[in-house]
N, C-alpha and C positions, 0 to 999 in steps of 0.2 A: 509729360508733366513730372515735376519733382514730388515724390510720394514718400510719406511716412506710413508704415503699416503697423496697426495696433491689433494684436490678436493673441490668443492663448490656446484655444482648442483646435483640434485637427480639421474642423470645418473650413478653416481659412487656408489650409495648406495648399490646395490646388491653385488658389488665386495668388498666393505669395510666390509660388514657383513660377507661375505664368508671368507675374510682374517682372521678375528678374530676367526674363527673356524678351520682354516687350520693348517698345520704343520709350517707355516711361522709365524713370530713374528712381530706384529704391534707395533713399537716403539713410534709412535706419528703421529698426523694428523695436516696438515696445511690447512687453509681455508681462504676465504675472510672475512673481518670484517662484523658485522651485519650492515644492512642498513634499512633506513626508507621504509616502505611499507604500502599499504592500505590507506583507506580514513583518518584514524587517524594518518598516518605517524609515526606509532610506529616502534621502532627498531626491525628488524626481523633477527634472526640468519640464516645462510645458512642451507640447508637440511643436509649437511655433519656435521656441527657443532652440530645439534640436534641429529643426529645418534651417534656421538662421545660421547656426554653426556649420552645418553641412554646406551651405551656399556661400559662406564667408561674409555674411551680412553683419553689420554692427547692430547689437541687440542690447537693449536696456531692460532688465527685469526690475519692476518697480511695484510696490504694494499700492501706491496711489498715483495714478498718472496726473492727477490735478495738484500734486505737491509741487513745491518749487523745483525739485529735481526733475520731475516728469515734464512740467511745462517748460522749464529752461532747456532741457534736452531737445524737445521738439521745436521750440522757438528758434534756437540757434541754427537748426538745420534749414529753416526758412522754406518749408514745403508749400507746394501749390495745392496739394490734396492730402488729406489724412484718410486712409482706408481702414475701417474698423470692422473686424469679423470675429465673432465668438471671443470677445476680449474679456468679458467678465467684470468690467468696470464701467461706470458711467462717465462719459466725457463732460467736463464742466465748462462753464462759461468762458474761462480764460482761453481754452483751446477752440471752443466753438466760434469765438469772435476773433481768431487770428486774422490779421489783414491779408487779403488776397489769397485765402486758403479755403478750399471746399472740404467739408467734413462729411463723409458718406459711410454708410453701413450696409453690409450684405446680411439679410435676414432670411431664415429658412421657412418662409411661408408667403402666401399671396396676401400681403397686407391690404386692408386692415384686419383680415382674419388672422387669429392666433398671434397676438402680440404677447411677448413674454419669453421666458427662458427655455421653454420646452415645446416649441411649435411643431416639431417633427413628430414627437411622441403623441401629442394630443390630437393631431390630425388623424393618425391611425386609430387611436383609442375611440375617437368619435365616429369612425366609419367613413371618413372622407375617401373619395375615389380619385381625387386630384389635389395636388398641392403645387409648390414651386418656390422660387426665391424672389426676393425684392431688394432692390438697391434704393435706399432712401437718404435724404438729407438728415443729419442728426440735429436734434434740438433738445430742450430741457426735459421733454417727456419721453418715456421709454417707447420706442418703436412707433412714434406718432409723426415722424417727419414726412415731407412730401415724397411721393414715389417718383423715382427717376428712370426706373427700368424694371422689368419683370420677365421671368421665364417660367413656363408651366411644365408639369410633369405628372403623368398618370401614376397612381399608387398601385402596385401589383397586389393581387388578392392575397398572396401569402407572404408579403414583404414585412420584415421586421423594421423597427425604428433604426437599428444599426445599419441595415442595408440601404434604407431610404436616405439616411444621413449622408452616406458616401455618394449616392447618385445625385443628390441635391448639391453637395459640395462641388461636384464636377461641373455643375452649371455655372458656378461662380465666375470663372475667368471670362467667359464670353459676355456675360451681362455687365461685369465691372469694366471690361474693355469698352463696350459700347457707351457706357455712362461717362467714363473718363475722356473718351474722344469727343463726346458731345459737350462736356464741360469745357474742354480745352478750346473747342471751336466756337463756343457760345451758342450752340444749337440745342442745349439740354432743355427738356420740357418737364416742368414740375407739376405733378398731379396731387392735389390735396386729398388726403384720406377722408373717406366718409365715416364720421364718428358713429353714426347709427348702425353701421355694419361691422364695427370692431368687436372682436371676441378675444378671450384671454387664453393664454397657455402658460400657467404658472409653473414654477420650478417643481420638479417631482420630489415626492417624499417616499421613503420605503413603504409607508402605510398605504400609499396609493395603489400598490400592487396587490393588495389583499383581494383574493377572488371571492365574490359572492355567488355561489352556485345557483341561487334562486333566480339569477338573471338568465337571459337567453344564451344559447350556445354561441350565437353570432357575436353578442356583446362581449362575452368572456374571451372568445377567440381574438377579437380586436384588442382587448386589454393585454392578452399574452403577447401579441406581436408588437404593440406599442410600448411595452415595458422592457423589451429585450434590446440591448444587453443589460441595461441598468434602469431601475432597481430590480426588475424582474417581477413577473406576476407569480404570486406564491399562495400556497395553501398548506394545510396540515393533513397528513394522511393517518388514518386510524383504522386498525384492523379489529374485526369482531373478536371479543373476548380478551383483548389486550388493552390495558389502561393507558399506555403511553401513546404519544403522537410524534410524528416525524415531519419536520418542516421541509417542504419540497418547492423548488422554483421550477416553473414550467417555461421552456423555451419555445415550443411549437405545439400546435394542436389543430386538428382538422374538424370542421363542423360536419356533423352527420344528422340528417333528418330523413326519416323514411315513412313511418306510419303516422296516422292522425294523432295517436296517443303520444308519440314522441314529439310531435309538433306542439301539442298543448301542454305536455308535461304531466298528463293525468296519471295518477296511480304510482308515481315515482317520487322518492325523496331526493331533492337536489343534492348532488355531490356523491350519490351512491354509485359504486362500481357495478356495471351491468354484466350480463352473461358473456358478452364479447370483450369485456374489460374496458369498454368506453365508459364515460362518466355522464350520468344524468344531470341535466341542467333544468332551469325553470321551464324552458321550452327547448326541444332538440337535445342533442348530446354531443360530447366532444370525444374524439379519439386522440389521445396524447401522442406526441411525436418524440420529443426529447425532454428530459427532466434532469434536475440537479438537486440531489438530496443535500441537506445542510451538512457542510463539512466534507462532502464527497465530490466526485467528478461528474461532469456532464455525461449522460448515458441515454440510450434509447429507453422508451417506456417499457418495451418488451423485456429488456434486461432488468429494469427495476422490478417489474412484476414477477419475473422468474426468481430473482434473488430474495424476494419477500413473500413468495407464495401468495400473491394477491388473489383473492376470491371474490365472486359476486357477493354483494352485500357489504363489503368493506367500503369505507367512505373517505372522501376528501371534504374537509370542513374549513370554513373561514377562520383564520387565526390572526 
């Protein structure tokens, strides 16, 4: 099929690379414009723009794909399919209604669960043990089109959102290939999503990463994994006898539960550093793995504790 690819984030990179080696023809790529990033605020092209340049593909960076420039570019290419992955823009009616053109999207969840901008993160935060990817038809509603294909994946117990993102992205080529082949042959089956089973996965905010130590160790552990690498689960560290606090982002943590008292959280103030330097939670406790102090580099919790002379009774508090 003659394909136009619309994407910005790295989630679509494996599928775009596969498309260029497949029997399908990539006519062009549409992506978001370059944006300022990093401490130097230098313009940074999207991952898809960089891959397109590497592969020698024609690429249009455009702030609004539904503008006359965006629609005109795609219409002139006369695609038979538009493949949308992590694009960051909503496809409007002019493109959805192109004659003899299928508009499909690869989404990082088993729809109708986790519709929205951060399905991978919220699946981990909510303690899911399985997720996957879905290819759907696009319509005027976010992530609500008919399902054309899916692939499932088990979430590993210690997996971060960043690691799961990459494993799910790697599922994209096979599912998209299956769907494109079925669309081309007329064998595609459309399964309407069950609205009563739909759940939301809204865009993450930095404030979503604030740790409430009164929650269970398991719940906090899921938050830590689901928030890495961005925006990061964070807390403020305060030492006994010192008025200042230090903001700390936590990359990894292990859930520890041993005694009945630890299971119930009795007699311990949540967030308190215990004798073995683990952290008391509402129930259970966490042994931190790697942390990143504000303005500092990622380090082991052991190094953090040594450098600050962390003692039992010091606390991590919600900030």
